[in-house]
C-alpha positions in Angstrom: 137.7 147.2 281.5 135.9 149.4 279.9 132.0 149.1 279.2 129.3 151.0 278.1 125.9 151.9 279.3 123.2 149.3 277.9 124.2 146.1 276.3 127.6 146.6 277.2 126.6 145.6 280.9 126.1 142.1 280.2 129.6 142.2 279.1 130.8 139.1 281.0 133.9 140.6 282.9 130.7 142.1 284.7 129.4 139.6 286.2 132.5 138.6 288.5 132.5 142.2 289.1 130.1 143.4 291.3 129.3 147.0 292.9 131.0 145.9 296.1 133.5 143.8 295.2 135.3 141.8 292.5 136.5 138.1 292.2 140.0 137.3 293.6 139.9 133.9 292.6 137.9 131.1 290.1 137.2 128.0 289.8 139.2 126.1 287.2 136.3 123.7 285.7 136.1 124.4 281.6 132.6 124.8 279.8 131.6 122.1 277.3 133.5 122.6 273.8 132.1 124.5 270.8 131.0 122.0 267.6 133.6 122.7 264.8 130.7 122.8 262.0 128.5 125.0 264.1 131.1 127.3 264.9 132.0 127.7 261.5 128.5 128.2 260.2 128.3 130.7 262.8 131.5 132.9 261.7 129.7 132.8 257.5 126.7 134.0 259.1 128.9 136.7 260.9 131.2 137.4 257.9 127.7 137.8 255.7 126.5 140.1 258.4 129.2 142.8 258.1 129.5 142.6 254.8 125.6 143.7 254.4 126.7 146.2 256.8 128.9 147.9 254.4 132.2 146.5 255.7 134.6 145.4 252.4 134.4 142.2 251.6 138.2 141.7 251.8 138.1 143.1 255.5 135.8 140.4 256.4 137.4 137.6 254.9 140.7 138.6 256.5 139.7 138.6 259.6 137.6 135.7 259.1 138.4 133.0 257.1 140.5 131.7 259.7 139.6 132.4 263.0 139.0 129.6 265.4 137.0 129.2 268.8 139.1 130.2 271.6 138.2 127.5 274.5 139.9 130.0 276.9 138.0 132.6 276.1 134.7 130.0 276.8 135.9 129.0 280.5 136.5 132.4 282.0 132.8 133.5 280.3 131.3 130.9 282.6 133.7 131.7 285.8 131.8 132.2 289.0 133.9 134.2 291.6 135.2 132.3 294.6 135.7 135.1 296.8 134.7 138.7 297.0 138.0 140.8 297.0 137.7 142.8 299.9 137.9 146.7 299.7 141.2 146.9 301.1 142.3 144.1 299.8 141.0 145.7 296.1 142.9 148.9 296.7 146.3 147.4 297.9 146.8 145.7 294.6 145.8 148.3 292.5 147.4 151.5 294.3 150.7 150.6 295.0 153.9 153.0 295.2 155.3 151.6 292.0 152.3 152.4 290.1 151.4 155.8 291.9 155.2 156.7 291.4 155.0 155.8 287.8 151.9 158.0 287.2 153.6 160.7 288.4 156.6 160.5 286.0 154.9 160.0 283.1 152.3 162.7 283.8 155.6 164.8 284.2 157.0 163.7 281.3 153.9 163.8 279.3 152.2 167.2 280.7 152.2 169.3 277.5 150.1 166.4 276.2 147.8 166.4 278.7 147.3 169.6 279.3 146.7 170.2 275.7 143.4 167.4 275.6 142.8 168.3 279.4 141.8 172.5 277.9 139.5 170.8 274.9 138.2 167.6 276.9 137.6 169.7 280.9 139.4 165.8 282.1 141.5 166.5 284.6 145.4 164.9 283.9 145.2 163.1 286.6 142.5 160.9 286.4 143.3 160.3 282.7 146.6 158.8 283.6 144.6 156.7 287.2 142.8 155.1 284.4 145.6 154.5 282.4 147.3 152.9 284.8 144.1 151.0 286.1 143.5 149.3 282.9 146.8 148.4 281.2 149.4 149.5 284.2 150.3 152.6 281.9 150.7 150.4 278.7 152.3 147.7 280.0 150.1 144.6 279.9 146.6 145.4 277.4 145.7 142.0 277.1 146.8 139.2 275.0 143.6 137.3 273.6 143.0 138.2 270.2 140.1 140.4 269.8 138.6 139.1 266.2 138.6 135.7 267.8 137.6 136.1 271.2 134.8 138.2 269.7 134.1 135.8 267.0 133.8 132.7 270.0 131.9 134.8 272.0 129.3 135.8 269.7 128.8 132.4 268.3 128.3 131.6 271.9 124.6 131.1 273.3 124.5 133.9 275.9 125.0 136.8 274.6 125.5 136.7 270.4 124.0 139.5 269.4 126.0 142.2 271.7 129.2 140.3 270.7 128.2 140.2 266.8 127.7 143.9 267.2 130.9 144.0 268.2 132.6 141.9 265.2 131.3 144.5 262.9 132.3 147.6 265.0 135.9 145.9 265.3 136.2 145.2 261.5 135.1 148.6 260.9 138.1 149.8 262.9 140.5 147.5 260.8 138.5 149.4 257.7 138.7 153.2 259.1 141.5 153.1 261.1 144.1 150.8 259.2 144.6 149.0 262.4 146.1 145.8 261.7 144.6 142.7 262.8 147.4 141.1 264.4 148.1 144.2 266.8 144.3 144.1 268.1 145.1 141.8 271.2 143.1 142.6 274.3 141.0 141.0 277.0 139.5 138.0 276.6 135.9 139.9 276.6 137.1 142.2 273.2 138.4 145.1 275.1 141.6 146.5 273.4 144.0 149.0 273.8 146.1 151.2 276.4 142.4 152.2 278.3 140.7 149.0 276.9 138.2 150.1 274.7 135.4 147.6 273.4 135.1 148.0 269.6 132.0 149.9 269.5 133.1 152.5 271.9 136.2 153.0 269.7 134.2 153.5 267.1 131.8 155.8 268.6 134.4 158.1 270.8 137.9 157.3 269.1 139.6 160.3 268.2 142.8 160.9 266.1 144.5 163.1 268.0 147.9 162.9 266.4 146.5 163.8 262.8 147.9 160.8 261.0 144.6 159.6 259.8 144.1 156.8 262.0 142.9 156.1 265.9 145.6 154.0 267.2 144.8 153.1 270.9 147.5 150.8 270.9 150.5 153.1 270.1 149.8 156.8 269.7 149.5 158.8 273.2 147.4 161.6 271.5 144.9 159.1 270.4 144.7 157.4 273.4 144.3 160.0 275.6 141.9 162.3 273.4 139.8 158.8 273.1 139.6 158.1 276.5 138.7 162.2 277.5 136.2 162.6 275.4 134.7 159.1 276.1 134.3 160.8 279.2 133.3 164.6 278.6 130.6 162.4 276.6 129.6 160.6 279.1 128.9 163.4 281.5 132.7 164.7 283.2 132.7 167.8 285.0 135.4 170.2 284.5 137.6 170.5 287.8 135.4 168.2 289.7 137.0 165.1 292.0 135.1 162.2 291.7 134.3 161.8 295.4 135.6 162.9 298.5 135.3 160.9 302.2 133.2 161.6 304.9 132.3 161.2 308.4 128.8 159.7 309.0 127.1 159.9 312.7 126.1 156.9 314.3 122.7 157.5 313.8 122.8 158.1 310.0 120.1 155.7 307.9 122.9 153.4 306.9 119.9 151.8 303.9 120.7 155.3 302.0 124.6 154.1 301.7 124.0 153.2 298.3 125.6 154.8 294.8 122.0 154.4 293.2 120.3 156.6 296.1 120.8 160.3 295.5 120.3 163.3 297.4 121.6 167.1 297.4 124.5 168.4 299.2 122.2 170.3 301.4 120.3 166.7 302.2 123.7 165.0 303.1 124.4 167.9 305.2 120.8 168.1 307.2 121.6 164.2 308.2 125.0 165.0 309.7 127.1 164.1 306.7 130.9 165.7 307.0 133.7 165.8 305.0 136.8 163.9 307.0 138.8 167.1 306.5 136.7 169.9 307.4 136.4 171.3 304.1 133.3 172.2 302.5 131.2 169.5 301.1 129.8 171.1 297.7 127.3 173.4 296.3 124.3 173.1 298.2 122.1 171.7 295.2 124.4 169.0 293.6 123.5 165.6 293.6 125.4 162.7 295.2 125.2 159.5 297.0 127.2 157.9 299.8 129.1 154.8 299.5 130.4 152.2 301.7 132.9 149.7 300.2 134.1 148.0 304.0 130.5 148.2 305.1 129.7 151.3 308.3 132.9 150.0 309.8 134.6 151.2 307.2 135.5 154.3 305.2 132.6 156.3 303.7 132.8 158.2 300.6 130.3 160.9 298.9 129.8 160.1 295.8 130.0 163.1 293.1 128.5 163.2 289.6 131.9 162.7 287.8 131.6 159.1 289.6 128.5 158.2 288.0 130.9 158.8 284.7 133.4 156.2 285.9 130.8 154.1 286.8 129.8 153.9 282.6 133.9 153.3 282.1 133.1 150.5 284.9 130.4 149.8 286.6 132.4 148.8 290.0 132.0 150.7 293.1 135.4 149.7 293.9 136.7 150.2 290.2 135.6 153.8 290.3 136.9 154.7 294.4 140.5 152.9 292.9 140.5 155.6 290.1 139.8 158.7 292.2 142.4 157.6 294.8 145.0 156.6 292.6 144.1 160.1 290.6 144.5 162.2 293.9 148.0 159.9 295.2 149.2 161.1 291.7 148.0 164.8 291.8 150.2 164.5 294.8 147.0 165.0 297.5 145.9 162.6 300.7 143.5 160.2 298.9 141.7 159.0 302.1 142.5 159.1 305.6 140.6 156.1 307.0 143.2 153.2 307.8 142.3 149.9 307.5 141.5 148.3 311.4 141.9 144.7 310.6 142.2 142.3 307.8 139.2 139.8 307.7 139.0 137.0 305.1 136.7 137.4 302.5 133.1 136.0 302.1 133.5 132.8 299.1 131.1 132.5 296.4 129.9 129.2 298.4 129.3 131.8 301.6 127.1 133.9 299.5 124.9 131.1 298.4 123.9 130.2 301.8 123.1 133.6 303.0 121.2 134.2 300.0 119.1 130.8 300.7 119.2 132.0 304.3 117.4 135.0 303.7 114.9 133.4 301.2 113.9 130.9 304.2 113.5 133.8 306.2 111.4 135.8 303.7 113.6 138.5 302.7 115.3 136.6 299.6 113.6 136.1 296.2 115.5 135.0 293.2 118.6 132.7 292.0 120.9 131.2 294.3 124.0 133.1 291.8 126.6 133.6 294.5 126.9 137.2 293.5 126.4 140.6 295.7 123.8 142.3 293.3 121.3 144.7 294.4 119.2 142.4 294.9 121.2 140.4 297.5 122.1 143.8 299.3 118.3 144.7 299.6 117.3 141.4 301.4 120.6 141.8 303.3 119.2 145.3 304.4 115.6 143.9 305.5 117.2 141.6 307.8 119.1 144.1 308.9 116.3 146.1 310.2 114.6 143.8 311.4 117.3 142.1 313.5 117.8 146.0 315.0 121.3 145.8 312.8 123.1 148.8 310.8 121.8 148.1 307.5 124.0 148.9 304.8 123.5 146.0 302.8 127.0 144.8 303.3 128.2 140.9 304.0 131.0 140.7 306.0 131.9 137.1 308.3 130.2 139.1 311.2 126.8 138.3 309.3 127.7 135.6 308.1 128.1 134.0 311.8 124.5 135.9 313.0 122.7 133.8 309.8 124.3 131.4 310.7 123.1 131.0 314.4 119.2 131.2 313.2 
């Protein structure tokens, strides 16, 4: 699912998509039902606000007059991840042979279009195909939630009302300016839609009429879809011709606490620390800034995260998602994407495990904050603090070995 920087990073899906893992299952509890009267009053407010922002009353009435609460959306918004999906499982689920082969086939079938888009925006075709494959399986599944209903439900909830109220206005702009029929507007439960899953605000800012028919159609028009996706990437900082990540080897004495997407050094500085490409090729320009990512901890593969990886993180702020884009793009291009093989299948940690881990680290003086069962920067920093104290590689990665060690304390 596509997300913008800023308030969109609060989109509910992100709560279950941490930088080092995503939810593989969720609990089945239901959230409290929203009061129908309160919802109807909220919708009337949304309508008035939209009209005051220039939306024609006829468009607002058609979209909102019969809208109802979607209880499924509220339930999904409140679900916590039950298990962290491991890197290997995430890649196995995301990058199947069928998806690679289909991507190659579609790239060949639409080569002229992709080349034209690439020449205009500087985004390599294989990356556009990779986003397409990961977001909607090449348009085969774009989601079945009614976009306006989802956005209205979330805008009338008390968690992020301002963000989703603004998205409602953008969605109505889309219906007005691009003549997109509401019946076509279906997507994720959080309001993203189309073959590359744009939020409405992303659409109104970056979507392009690629086929010249006077509308921007992210559901059916491949020229619109790929020009829009490439425009967003270019505007977000994509650098022409560069990869997003490359697999590297790290020395045994590597400072593991420096392996964090937010910590950047120049290529020359990483080389001085012993970082080398796994295929023996040069790392890149000495003054280029990059980070190190360890999606499976210090025992797994290591990746040098280049400037284009930061752009992918604007699209979706997940290390695993970003690496999936890179690996799928390279596979579609017929190149070797990753050399490190999986050494074993480790059971994932559950949300209950993470709460236990946070509680143990808090009692040991390493963690401050809510016991939320989510692995974010605060939890990873607490893990690193403990690992340094215990003389362990401070990679900040939660795994079964760490849990076993903490339980023996």
